[in-house]
Structure formats: C-alpha cells, structure tokens
C-alpha positions in Angstrom: -3.2 -13.1 -30.3 -3.3 -14.1 -26.7 -2.6 -11.4 -24.0 -1.8 -12.3 -20.4 -0.9 -10.8 -17.0 0.1 -12.0 -13.6 3.5 -13.4 -14.7 4.7 -15.5 -11.8 8.4 -16.1 -11.9 8.7 -19.5 -10.2 11.7 -21.2 -11.7 10.4 -24.8 -11.9 12.6 -27.8 -11.3 10.5 -29.7 -13.8 12.2 -28.1 -16.8 11.6 -25.5 -19.4 8.0 -24.3 -19.9 7.8 -22.8 -23.4 6.1 -19.4 -23.9 6.7 -16.7 -26.5 9.7 -14.6 -25.7 9.7 -10.8 -25.9 12.8 -8.6 -26.3 13.4 -6.1 -23.5 12.5 -2.4 -24.1 15.5 -0.8 -25.9 14.9 2.9 -25.1 17.1 4.1 -22.2 18.9 0.8 -21.7 22.3 1.6 -20.3 23.4 -1.8 -19.0 22.4 -5.4 -19.8 24.2 -8.4 -18.3 23.2 -12.0 -18.9 25.0 -15.0 -17.5 24.3 -17.0 -20.6 26.2 -14.5 -22.8 29.7 -14.8 -21.2 31.9 -16.1 -24.0 34.2 -19.0 -23.3 32.9 -19.6 -19.8 32.8 -23.1 -18.4 31.5 -24.5 -15.2 33.6 -23.3 -12.3 35.7 -20.9 -14.3 36.5 -17.4 -13.0 34.6 -14.5 -14.5 37.0 -11.7 -15.4 34.7 -9.9 -17.9 30.9 -10.0 -18.0 30.1 -8.3 -21.3 27.4 -5.6 -21.5 24.8 -6.4 -24.2 23.3 -2.8 -24.2 25.8 -1.6 -26.8 27.3 1.0 -24.4 30.4 -1.0 -23.6 29.7 -1.0 -19.8 31.4 -4.4 -19.2 31.7 -5.6 -15.6 35.2 -6.7 -14.9 37.3 -8.1 -12.0 40.9 -9.2 -11.4 42.9 -11.2 -8.9 41.3 -13.6 -6.5 38.0 -11.7 -5.9 36.4 -12.9 -9.1 33.0 -14.6 -9.1 32.7 -18.0 -10.8 30.5 -19.2 -13.7 28.0 -21.9 -12.8 26.1 -23.9 -15.5 22.6 -25.4 -15.2 21.5 -23.2 -12.3 18.0 -22.3 -13.5 16.4 -24.9 -15.7 19.6 -25.3 -17.7 20.5 -21.6 -17.7 23.8 -20.5 -16.0 24.4 -17.9 -13.3 27.4 -16.0 -11.9 28.2 -17.1 -8.4 29.5 -14.7 -5.7 31.0 -16.1 -2.5 30.8 -13.0 -0.2 34.2 -11.5 -1.2 33.8 -11.4 -5.0 33.1 -8.2 -6.8 32.6 -7.0 -10.3 33.2 -3.3 -11.2 31.6 -1.3 -14.1 33.1 1.9 -15.5 31.3 5.1 -14.7 27.8 5.3 -16.3 27.0 9.0 -16.9 23.5 9.5 -15.5 23.9 13.3 -15.3 20.6 15.0 -16.1 18.6 11.8 -15.5 15.5 12.2 -13.4 14.7 8.5 -12.9 16.5 5.1 -13.0 14.9 1.6 -13.3 17.0 -1.4 -12.2 16.1 -5.1 -12.6 18.0 -8.0 -11.1 17.3 -11.8 -11.3 19.1 -13.4 -8.4 19.2 -15.9 -5.5 20.9 -15.5 -2.2 22.2 -18.5 -0.2 22.6 -17.0 3.3 20.8 -14.8 5.8 23.8 -12.6 6.0 24.2 -9.2 4.3 23.9 -9.3 0.5 24.8 -6.4 -1.7 23.4 -6.9 -5.2 24.2 -3.7 -7.0 25.5 -0.3 -6.0 26.2 2.9 -8.1 28.5 5.2 -6.1 32.1 6.2 -5.4 31.4 5.7 -1.7 27.9 4.7 -0.6 28.1 6.3 2.8 29.1 9.7 1.5 28.2 10.0 -2.1 25.1 12.1 -2.6 24.3 10.5 -5.9 24.4 6.9 -4.9 21.7 4.3 -5.4 21.6 0.5 -5.0 19.7 -2.7 -4.1 20.6 -5.0 -1.2 19.1 -8.1 0.5 19.7 -9.2 4.0 18.1 -10.0 7.3 18.9 -6.9 9.3 15.9 -5.1 10.8 15.0 -1.8 9.2 12.2 0.9 9.3 11.7 0.8 5.5 11.4 -2.9 4.7 9.8 -3.5 1.2 8.8 -7.1 1.4 12.3 -8.4 1.0 14.8 -6.0 -0.6 16.2 -2.5 0.0 15.8 0.2 -2.6 18.3 2.8 -1.4 19.0 6.2 -2.7 22.1 7.3 -1.0 23.0 6.5 2.6 22.5 3.7 5.1 18.7 3.6 5.4 18.8 -0.1 6.2 18.5 -3.4 4.3 15.3 -5.3 4.2 14.3 -8.7 5.5 13.7 -12.0 3.7 13.3 -15.1 5.7 16.0 -17.8 5.3 13.6 -20.2 3.6 12.6 -17.6 1.0 16.2 -16.6 0.5 17.6 -20.0 -0.1 15.0 -21.9 -2.0 14.1 -19.6 -5.0 15.3 -17.1 -7.5 13.7 -13.7 -7.5 13.2 -10.9 -10.0 13.4 -7.6 -8.2 12.8 -4.1 -9.6 14.1 -0.9 -8.0 12.8 2.5 -9.1 14.7 5.6 -8.2 12.8 8.8 -9.1 14.5 12.1 -8.3 11.3 14.0 -8.7 9.8 12.2 -5.7 10.7 11.9 -2.1 9.9 8.2 -2.1 10.8 5.1 -4.1 9.2 1.8 -5.0 10.2 -1.8 -5.2 8.5 -4.9 -6.5 9.7 -8.3 -5.5 8.6 -11.7 -6.6 9.5 -14.5 -4.2 9.1 -18.1 -5.3 6.8 -17.1 -8.1 4.5 -15.0 -5.9 4.3 -11.3 -6.8 4.6 -9.1 -3.7 2.6 -5.9 -3.8 4.5 -2.9 -4.8 5.6 -1.0 -1.7 7.2 2.4 -1.0 10.1 3.7 1.0 11.2 7.2 2.0 14.5 8.5 0.5 16.7 10.6 2.6 17.2 14.3 2.1 19.9 13.8 -0.5 17.2 12.6 -3.0 17.2 16.2 -4.2 20.7 15.8 -5.6 21.1 14.9 -9.3 22.3 11.5 -10.5 26.0 11.6 -11.3 28.8 9.9 -13.3 29.6 7.1 -10.8 31.0 3.6 -11.2 28.8 0.6 -10.3 29.6 -2.5 -8.3 28.0 -6.0 -8.3 28.2 -8.4 -5.4 29.7 -6.0 -2.9 29.9 -2.3 -1.9 32.5 0.1 -3.1 35.9 -0.5 -1.6 34.8 -3.6 0.5 36.2 -7.1 0.2 33.9 -8.9 2.7 30.3 -9.0 3.7 29.1 -9.2 0.1 26.6 -11.3 -1.8 26.6 -15.0 -1.2 24.5 -16.2 -4.1 23.9 -16.1 -7.8 23.0 -13.5 -10.4 21.4 -14.4 -13.7 20.6 -11.0 -15.2 20.9 -7.3 -14.6 19.1 -4.5 -16.6 19.6 -0.8 -15.9 17.5 2.0 -17.6 18.0 5.7 -17.4 14.3 6.3 -17.2 11.3 4.9 -15.3 9.6 2.2 -17.4 5.8 2.0 -17.9 3.8 -0.8 -16.4 3.5 -2.4 -19.9 7.3 -2.3 -20.3 7.8 -3.9 -16.9 5.5 -6.7 -17.8 7.4 -7.1 -21.1 10.6 -7.7 -19.1 8.9 -10.2 -16.8 7.6 -12.1 -19.8 11.0 -12.3 -21.4 12.7 -13.5 -18.2 9.9 -16.1 -17.6 10.2 -17.3 -21.2 14.0 -17.6 -21.3 14.4 -19.2 -17.9 11.5 -21.6 -18.1 9.3 -20.0 -15.4 6.1 -21.5 -14.4 3.7 -19.0 -16.0 0.5 -18.6 -14.1 -2.1 -16.4 -15.8 -4.7 -14.6 -13.7 -6.7 -13.6 -16.8 -6.0 -14.6 -20.3 -7.5 -12.3 -23.0 -8.4 -13.7 -26.4 -9.6 -10.3 -27.8 -9.9 -6.6 -27.0 -11.6 -4.3 -29.5 -13.3 -0.8 -29.6 -15.4 1.2 -31.9 -17.2 4.5 -32.2 -21.0 4.2 -32.2 -23.6 6.9 -31.8 -21.1 9.4 -30.5 -19.8 7.0 -27.9 -17.0 4.5 -27.6 -18.0 0.8 -27.2 -15.3 -1.6 -25.9 -15.5 -5.3 -25.9 -13.2 -8.1 -24.8 -13.2 -11.8 -24.2 -11.3 -14.0 -21.8 -10.4 -17.6 -22.6 -9.6 -18.3 -18.9 -9.7 -16.6 -15.5 -8.1 -17.4 -12.2 -9.4 -15.8 -9.0 -10.5 -12.8 -11.1 -12.5 -10.2 -9.1 -13.1 -7.9 -12.0 -11.9 -5.3 -14.5 -11.3 -1.6 -14.7 -11.3 0.5 -17.9 -8.6 3.1 -18.4 -9.0 6.0 -20.8 -5.7 7.8 -21.7 -4.2 6.2 -18.6 -7.0 7.3 -16.2 -9.4 4.8 -14.7 -12.9 5.7 -15.7 -14.9 2.6 -14.5 -14.3 -0.4 -12.3 -16.0 -3.6 -11.3 -16.9 -2.3 -7.8 -19.4 0.2 -9.3 -20.1 -1.3 -12.7 -21.7 -4.8 -12.7 -20.7 -5.6 -16.3 -17.1 -5.5 -15.3 -17.4 -8.1 -12.5 -15.1 -11.1 -13.1 -15.9 -14.7 -13.2 -13.6 -15.8 -10.4 -11.9 -19.0 -11.7 -13.1 -20.5 -14.9 -11.7 -22.2 -18.0 -14.6 -21.1 -20.1 -14.8 -18.2 -22.6 -16.5 -15.1 -21.2 -17.3 -11.8 -23.0 -17.3 -8.3 -21.5 -18.4 -4.9 -22.8 -18.3 -1.3 -21.7 -19.7 1.9 -23.2 -17.9 5.2 -22.6 -20.4 8.0 -23.1 -18.1 10.8 -21.7 -16.2 11.4 -24.9 -16.0 14.3 -27.4 -16.7 13.7 -31.2 -13.6 14.4 -33.3 -11.1 13.3 -30.6 -9.2 10.0 -30.4 -8.9 8.1 -27.1 -6.6 5.3 -26.0 -8.1 2.5 -23.8 -6.4 -0.2 -21.7 -7.7 -2.8 -19.3 -6.8 -3.5 -15.7 -7.8 -6.6 -13.7 -7.8 -7.2 -9.9 -7.6 -10.7 -8.4 -9.4 -11.6 -5.2 -6.3 -11.1 -3.1 -6.3 -7.4 -4.2 -3.3 -7.6 -6.6 -3.7 -5.3 -9.7 -2.6 -6.3 -13.2 -2.3 -3.8 -16.0 -2.5 -5.1 -19.6 -0.1 -3.7 -22.2 -2.5 -3.9 -25.1 -4.2 -0.6 -26.0 -7.2 0.2 -28.3 -7.4 3.6 -30.0 -10.8 4.9 -31.0 -11.7 8.0 -32.9 -15.1 9.3 -31.9 -17.6 10.0 -34.8 -20.5 12.3 -34.4 -23.8 10.5 -33.7 -26.3 10.3 -36.6 -30.0 9.9 -35.9 -31.8 6.8 -37.1 -35.4 6.9 -35.9 -36.0 3.2 -36.6 -33.3 1.8 -34.4 -32.1 2.2 -30.8 -28.9 4.2 -30.5 -27.5 1.9 -27.8 -27.9 -1.5 -26.1 -30.3 -1.2 -23.2 -31.5 -3.8 -20.7 -34.8 -2.7 -19.3 -35.9 -3.5 -15.7 -37.7 -6.8 -15.5 -41.4 -6.6 -15.2 -43.0 -7.5 -12.9 -40.4 -7.4 -10.2 -40.9 -8.9 -7.6 -42.5 -11.7 -9.6 -44.2 -15.1 -9.3 -43.7 -17.2 -11.3 -42.8 -15.4 -14.5 -41.3 -12.0 -15.4 -40.4 -10.5 -18.8 -36.8 -9.4 -19.6 -36.9 -6.7 -22.3 -33.9 -5.2 -24.2 -33.1 -2.9 -27.1 -30.5 -3.9 -29.7 -28.8 -1.3 -32.0 -27.8 -4.1 -34.3 -28.6 -7.7 -34.9 -27.1 -9.9 -32.2 -26.8 -13.3 -30.6 -28.3 -13.1 -27.1 -27.8 -15.1 -24.0 -29.8 -14.5 -20.8 -28.5 -16.4 -17.8 -29.8 -16.5 -14.2 -27.6 -17.1 -11.1 -28.5 -17.7 -7.5 -27.0 -16.0 -4.5 -24.1 -18.5 -4.5 -23.2 -17.5 -8.1 -24.5 -20.8 -9.5 -26.2 -20.9 -12.9 -29.8 -22.1 -12.3 -31.5 -21.4 -15.7 -31.0 -19.8 -19.1 -34.1 -18.2 -20.6 -32.1 -17.6 -23.8 -28.9 -19.2 -24.9 -27.2 -18.0 -28.1 -30.6 -16.9 -29.6 -30.6 -14.7 -32.7 -32.4 -11.4 -32.5 -32.9 -8.6 -35.1 -31.9 -5.0 -34.4 -34.7 -3.0 -32.8 -36.5 -2.0 -29.6 -38.4 -4.1 -27.0 -37.1 -7.5 -27.8 -38.0 -9.8 -24.9 -37.5 -13.2 -23.2 -39.5 -14.7 -20.3 -38.0 -15.9 -17.1 -40.0 -18.7 -15.6 -39.3 -19.3 -11.9 -41.7 -22.2 -11.4 -38.9 -24.5 -10.6 -36.9 -22.1 -8.5 -37.0 -21.2 -4.8 -38.0 -17.8 -3.5 -35.1 -15.4 -3.3 -32.9 -12.8 -5.1 -31.4 -13.8 -8.5 -28.9 -12.1 -10.8 -30.0 -11.9 -14.4 -27.1 -11.4 -16.8 -27.6 -10.7 -20.4 -24.8 -10.9 -23.0 -25.4 -9.8 -26.6 -22.8 -10.3 -29.4 -23.6 -7.9 -32.2 -23.2 -8.6 -35.9 -20.2 -6.2 -35.8 -18.5 -8.4 -33.2 -19.1 -5.9 -30.4 -20.1 -7.4 -27.1 -22.8 -5.9 -24.9 -23.3 -7.1 -21.3 -25.6 -5.9 -18.5 -27.0 -7.4 -15.4 -29.9 -6.8 -12.9 -31.3 -8.4 -9.8 -34.8 -9.8 -9.6 -36.9 -11.1 -6.6 -38.9 -14.3 -6.8 -41.6 -14.1 -4.1 -43.7 -17.2 -3.8 
C-alpha cells in the first residue's frame, strides 16, 4: 500500500491524472453537493434543484430568474454550477443546535475581483448571532487568511486574493468554526499550492450556540446583487471538526475525481512497529521524497521526536531512491498499547500529517545475556582520525548493514559497507579508510535492516585531520 501527503489541487489542463479515489468521511456529514450529480442537467440549463447526497434531504433550490446555470467540461471534463452575481440557491434549515464545531469545504473558482459570497448559514448575516460563512473578494480586511474569509457572525471583512489567482485556478477551501474557541482557521489551496493554515479572531458572538438556520449559496441572505461571479464544483458541510487525516481524505478524493495534478512531498512504501526489550521500535521506508526536511514521530497524537533534534529523522531532500528510517521509543510502559503516526516537514516549512497509524502493545523486556537488547552505533575510534577509523555497532538481531559517508555538501563520498550481512551480537565493526578523502568533517550514517524487517538508523560526525 502506498501512502502519500502534500496533495496539491492543481486542476491540470492536460486531462485526467488517475489516482485511487477515497470516499469522504461519513460521520457528521450534513450536506454534500456535487455538480456532476445533478440529474437531467445539460450545458447552459438553469439549476432549480441541486440534490443533497448526504441522505439528509438538504437540497439546494432556486426559482425564477435568479437561478445559476449548469456548465459542462469546466474542470477536466467535470461540470460546475455557474453563478452570475445575482444567482442564489437556498437550503432548508439545517439544525445545528448543540453542535460545538462545523467544518465546511468548497471547491470553487471566482471570475472577478468583486465581492463573492460562497456560502452563508444565517437568517440575516448582519444580525444573526448564530451565522457563519465563507466569502472571497478583494476588500481590505484586518483578518485576511491568505485568500478567503472564515466568518462567524458579523461583518469582520472579506479577504484578499489577487485577480490573477482568482481567475486562473480552482481552489479547495476549508472553513473551521469551533464554538469552544475564540478564533477560527482556514486552509486555502491556490493553483495547487497549499497555503499555510492561518487563524482569525471571531467576534464576541462566538459564544452563542449554532442554530437552526437556512443556508445560501452564491449570495447573502435576502440579497439579489453583489454575489458570486464564478463556479462551484462541490460543497461538504460537517457538524463536527474533522481530523487531519479526514481532511487529507477529502483532498485525495477531490484530487482523484477532478483530475488534479498530484504532487507528493513524501511517498511512504511501508510503516511498521513492534515491541522489543520493553521499547517500541518503529520503521518506515520512502519510495520518493520531494524537498523533505525530515520527520516527526507522534505517540497518541503528541509529538515525541523530530528531525531537528534526532538525526535519524532527517529527510533526504529530493530523491527518487528508496530510503529507510527507524526510531526507538523508550519512554513507554509495559502492558500499555500506543498509537503512532508520522509527520513530515518540507523545506518551505509546510507540515504534512500522515493518516496511517501503527498500534503497538508493549511487552515486558526479557533478559538475554548473549545478545544486545538494542541497536547501538558506538562512537568512531579514533576520532579525529588519519587515515582510518573503526565504526563499531551492536545488533540485537541478524541484519543487512550499510555504512555510508557524506561530505559537508551532503554528497556520498564512500561506503565502507553496502548491504553486508552481519549476525546478531555486540561489537561488529567496519573500517572507514579516508586515504582518498580531504581533511574535514564527514557524516557517517548507518542503516541496518533486521531479519524481522525492522529498520535501525543512526548517524555520527567524524573529523579527518591530515
């Protein structure tokens, strides 16, 4: 199974890019509108009813002349619903009474720098204390979130997107409305580039509960002008705040169905864990990496180690080669079960959480005087050295070992051992010969793939002084 992150939603003009589709999370889904699921619609036809796919019967409807139109082949062959600035669809009251959080996703494109209301839940946005919505326009505001407004009641201002960004690409935007907080979050992807998640301050009415309000698409409640000029492909509304893994699941489904250009920062080919000697040993492998600074390990949702302080978690930057990683968690209690996840950070600082989790039940350590209880890379001796030094290590199980040496530029300069087989035991060793190298500091990285499939990796620096 191949796991991935950094799903860039760039809707390519080159056609459909096939990837595996995932269904959206079902729990808490109150509204689901998709333009390709409007029965009987033809290019240019008026949309009177946009059926709700959530099973709750929250169909979006319109009558008269202020109806949007159905447009075919808008995104790689997929249709969209087009709004001309006066069009509006209304949705019956969705009872969110007692809800503490709402998560709203919209796939859309705007065609003007004017005001664009995408979605609003209220009876009157200016006075309703339970209103929330997402808008997109070029008005200045104190709470701009990289391109869209995430409002919770009141006119706190719409956010800015440049005309070029607005007109040229579709975007997937997520608005989070959490009544337990005094601030909200938005994540916007413009032209396939994820914008960092940002926050905005809600007004004082954030303490009010969600209500039983109608919703409006394309314009604000009671208005017939100043609305969205653009296209909407899909809307998802949840009565809870989704997890990072569930958000990524939605991104993957949208990318798959609409033919997005899927760019993977890190592609995992495996992620495993086991209990050994009263500890938890994790191992994973990547089949490719793009601009990867490194990994962090999360135990039960809390980060316990990261690449900035743990050398074995440092990434490979950009590579199409397979690389293996390992981490040992010694701060665990025998008899308990822990859940582990991975997080990567690219060199621009963007963080990517992986949905896959590994559960490990910790077993009490048992003594074996003949074998080491853990993998250990001992300090090179001598160090500094000229021209040779010995790299010693302990193996708790038989393993295939590679020892690679890199210069200060990160270039591989020599491999004292490459996929050599070693038996379990203490004080195994290889010799680093620096006769052909220049004086300087080198990084020695050792990777051992145990007979159980577990991966051990450690690194150290040595100084060649000629």
